[in-house]
C-alpha positions in Angstrom: 147.0 107.1 143.1 150.5 106.6 143.7 152.6 110.2 144.0 156.0 110.7 143.4 157.9 113.8 143.5 161.3 114.2 141.8 164.6 116.8 143.1 165.5 118.8 139.4 167.8 116.6 137.1 170.3 119.6 137.0 170.6 123.5 138.1 171.1 124.6 134.7 167.7 125.6 134.3 165.3 125.5 131.4 168.4 125.8 128.8 169.2 122.2 129.7 167.0 119.7 127.4 164.9 117.8 129.7 163.7 114.8 127.6 161.1 112.3 128.9 161.2 109.0 127.1 157.2 107.3 127.0 156.4 103.8 125.8 153.8 101.5 126.1 152.3 98.0 125.3 155.7 96.3 124.9 154.0 93.1 125.2 157.0 90.6 126.1 158.7 91.6 122.3 162.1 92.0 123.4 163.5 92.9 119.9 161.7 96.3 119.8 161.5 97.2 123.4 165.1 96.8 123.3 165.5 99.0 120.3 163.0 101.9 122.2 165.0 101.9 124.9 168.2 101.7 123.3 166.9 105.2 120.8 166.0 106.5 124.5 169.7 105.9 125.4 170.5 107.9 122.4 168.7 110.6 123.0 169.8 111.0 126.4 166.2 110.9 128.2 166.3 112.4 131.9 163.4 109.8 132.6 161.5 106.8 131.2 157.7 106.6 131.6 156.0 102.8 130.7 152.4 102.7 130.7 151.9 99.2 131.3 151.9 95.9 129.6 155.3 94.8 130.2 153.6 91.3 130.5 156.3 88.6 132.0 159.4 89.3 134.1 161.7 88.7 131.7 160.8 91.8 130.2 160.7 93.4 132.8 164.4 93.4 132.9 165.1 95.4 130.3 164.3 98.4 132.4 167.0 97.8 134.8 170.3 98.8 135.6 171.3 95.4 134.8 170.1 95.4 131.7 172.9 97.8 130.7 170.8 99.7 127.7 169.5 103.0 129.9 172.1 105.0 132.0 172.4 104.6 135.2 171.4 108.0 136.4 167.9 106.7 135.7 167.7 104.0 138.3 165.7 103.9 139.8 164.0 106.9 140.3 163.8 108.3 137.1 161.9 105.1 135.7 158.4 105.2 136.1 156.5 102.0 135.6 152.7 101.1 136.1 150.4 97.8 135.6 148.5 97.1 132.6 145.8 95.0 132.6 147.5 92.5 130.9 150.3 92.1 133.6 149.0 88.8 135.4 152.8 88.1 137.1 152.8 90.6 139.6 154.6 89.2 142.0 157.6 88.9 139.4 157.1 92.2 137.5 157.3 93.7 141.6 160.5 91.7 142.4 162.6 93.3 139.1 160.8 96.3 139.1 160.0 97.5 143.0 158.9 101.0 141.6 156.1 98.8 140.1 152.9 100.5 140.8 148.7 100.4 139.9 148.0 103.4 137.8 147.0 106.1 138.3 150.7 107.6 139.1 151.2 111.0 139.6 154.3 112.5 139.4 155.9 116.2 140.1 159.3 117.1 138.1 161.3 119.6 139.2 162.0 121.2 136.5 163.2 125.1 137.4 163.4 128.1 135.1 160.7 126.2 132.8 157.3 127.5 132.8 156.1 127.0 136.4 159.0 125.4 138.0 157.0 121.7 137.9 155.4 119.5 135.8 153.2 117.3 136.9 152.7 113.9 134.9 149.5 111.7 135.1 149.8 108.3 133.9 147.2 105.4 133.8 147.2 102.5 131.3 143.7 102.8 129.6 142.5 106.4 129.7 139.1 105.6 131.1 140.5 104.7 134.3 141.2 108.1 135.2 139.1 109.5 137.6 138.7 113.6 137.6 140.5 114.0 140.4 143.3 112.2 139.3 143.6 114.7 136.2 143.5 118.0 138.4 146.4 120.3 138.0 148.3 117.3 135.3 150.0 119.3 132.9 150.8 115.6 130.9 148.3 113.0 130.9 149.7 109.7 129.7 148.2 106.1 128.8 148.2 103.0 126.7 146.0 100.4 126.4 144.4 100.7 123.1 147.8 100.8 120.9 147.1 103.6 119.2 149.3 106.5 119.0 148.3 110.1 119.7 149.0 113.2 121.0 146.5 115.8 121.4 146.5 119.3 123.4 143.3 119.9 125.5 142.3 123.2 127.0 141.5 123.0 131.0 140.9 126.0 132.5 143.3 128.5 131.2 145.7 126.2 130.4 146.9 123.0 127.9 147.2 120.0 129.1 149.2 117.2 126.8 147.7 113.7 126.4 149.9 111.2 125.2 149.6 107.6 123.7 152.9 106.3 122.5 151.4 103.3 120.9 152.4 100.3 121.0 156.1 99.3 121.7 155.1 95.9 120.7 154.2 96.4 117.1 151.6 93.0 117.3 148.6 95.1 116.4 149.7 98.1 114.5 152.8 96.7 113.1 154.7 99.8 114.1 157.1 100.3 117.2 155.9 103.6 118.4 157.5 105.3 121.6 157.0 109.6 122.1 159.4 111.8 123.2 158.1 114.6 125.7 159.8 117.8 126.0 160.1 119.9 129.0 162.7 122.2 127.8 160.6 125.1 127.1 157.5 127.1 129.3 155.0 124.5 128.0 155.2 120.3 127.8 155.7 119.4 124.1 155.7 115.8 122.4 156.5 113.8 119.3 155.9 110.2 118.2 158.7 108.3 116.9 158.3 105.8 114.8 161.3 103.1 116.0 163.2 101.4 113.4 164.5 97.7 113.6 
């Protein structure tokens, strides 16, 4: 499992909106992928998580500063990407997105003044690829693969863990481009699914 720890985006504490854009399964469909990223830019997200199945390097270019879609402040440390089962051109993807890794990926976000002061996100392309240790202490669990959008809060001892599958950004299977927006500005993580219209 890859680990990342990020410093806070600002020192304004929990009064500041901390929004995370989440997407998966873009499958080379550039128009819907571009619209999803434009939505994240309009929403002024503080980070982007892509749960795999970009497919080809030409699609990965949309997740770079050169694409001029997302704000420059996000690159590269606030754009988190993992390989999916259909990402065959791994060398090409790695050249464009040096931060791409095999999942599970675990990212601890420093969120001062919010809840415990940190939020731990675990991400794998397929929910079944997580081992129990991968999920230990996670506040948010992100997966994709089945193209089915869902958000569930599941109890884990004395706390709840938020499980997010943003669905498919490509819209090939369900004929819907969906993403998720994670809000970390409160005492516990909250998320919404968004249909990206075109």
